[in-house]
N, C-alpha and C positions, 0 to 999 in steps of 0.2 A: 241384765236380769237381776232380780232380787230373790234371795233365798231366805226363808223364815224357818226357824227351828223353835218349837215350843217345848216347855217343860213345866212340871209342877202339878199335874193332875193327880187324881187318886180317889180313895174312898174315905169319906168322912161322915160322922153322925150329924144329924140335924142340929143346927145351932153352932156348928164348928166353922172353921176358916181354912181357906187354901189360898195360895198365891201362885198365879201362873206367870211365866216369863216367856217372852218371844224375842229371840235374838235375830237381828237382820244382818245380812252380808251381801256382797255383790254391789250392784248399782244403787247404793243407798242414797245418793244425791237426788234420785228421782222420787224419793218418799216424802210426801207432805203430811199425810195423816197415817196413824196406825189405829187399828180397830180390833175388837174382839167380837166374834159371832159365836152362836151356839146352835146345835141341831140335836133335838131330842128324837127318839125313835118315832118314825111315822109322822114327823112334823117338819115343816119347812125351816130352813136355816134363818135365824133372826139376828139382828144387830143387838149386841149387849151394851157396848160402850165404844166411844171413839175419841181420839185426842189428836189435836193438830201439832205441828212442829213448835208452835208458840205456847202450847200448854192448854188451849181451850178444850173443854170436854163436853160431851153430852152422853146421856144414858137412857136406856129403855126404862119405862116407868116401873117395870117389875123388879128392877134391881137398884133403883135410886135409894140412897141412904144405906145400902148394904155393900155395894161394890164400888171400888175406886180404881180408875185407870190412871196410869202414870207412865212416863218415859224418861229414860236417861239417854240423851242424845250423844253423849260422849261414848257410851257403851253400845249405842245403836240397839237398845233393848227397850221393849215395852212390857209393862206389868199389869196384871189385873188382881187386885186384892179383893177377895171375896169373903165377907163376914156374914154371920148368921145364915149360913146356907140352909136351904130347905129342899125336901125331896123333889120339888118341881124344878129345881136348878140342875137336876141330873141331865147331862147331855155331853156330846162331844164339843169341845170348845176349840175354835179355830182363830188363829191370828191372821190378820190381813194388812197388807200395805196398800195405800192409796196414793195416787199422784195428785197434783194440784187441781185437777178437774174433778176429783172425787171418784175416779175410776180405780177399781181394784186391779192392781198390777201383779199381786202375788198372794198366794195362800200358804199357810203353814200346813203341816200334815195332820193336825188335830191332836187333842189330848183329852182323855176321858175323865170326866168328873162325875162321881156317883155319890149321892147323899142318901144315907139310910135314915129311916124314921125311928 
């Protein structure tokens, strides 16, 4: 099993920045991709960004140019740098670990990000 622990959420004004971290432990050999999702109140959970073990990334259109996903394989940690945050970015952000088939094998507990206008 894989355990994920997130950190770094909080309250920020519009235009500000936050950096989320997701530390993985357990059966980390099974992790191929790491991803960040978010869920705003009364909305479905959506993919924000994803990164493979080789460093390839993809992003939701709404965050391209503002968010950057990265990972430190030596530390088994993934990051999400969020710049120029906007009120519509307010959500609970979840880290996810995916296997080589793209199946989510573990979720983090979630961290709240609130952007005030």
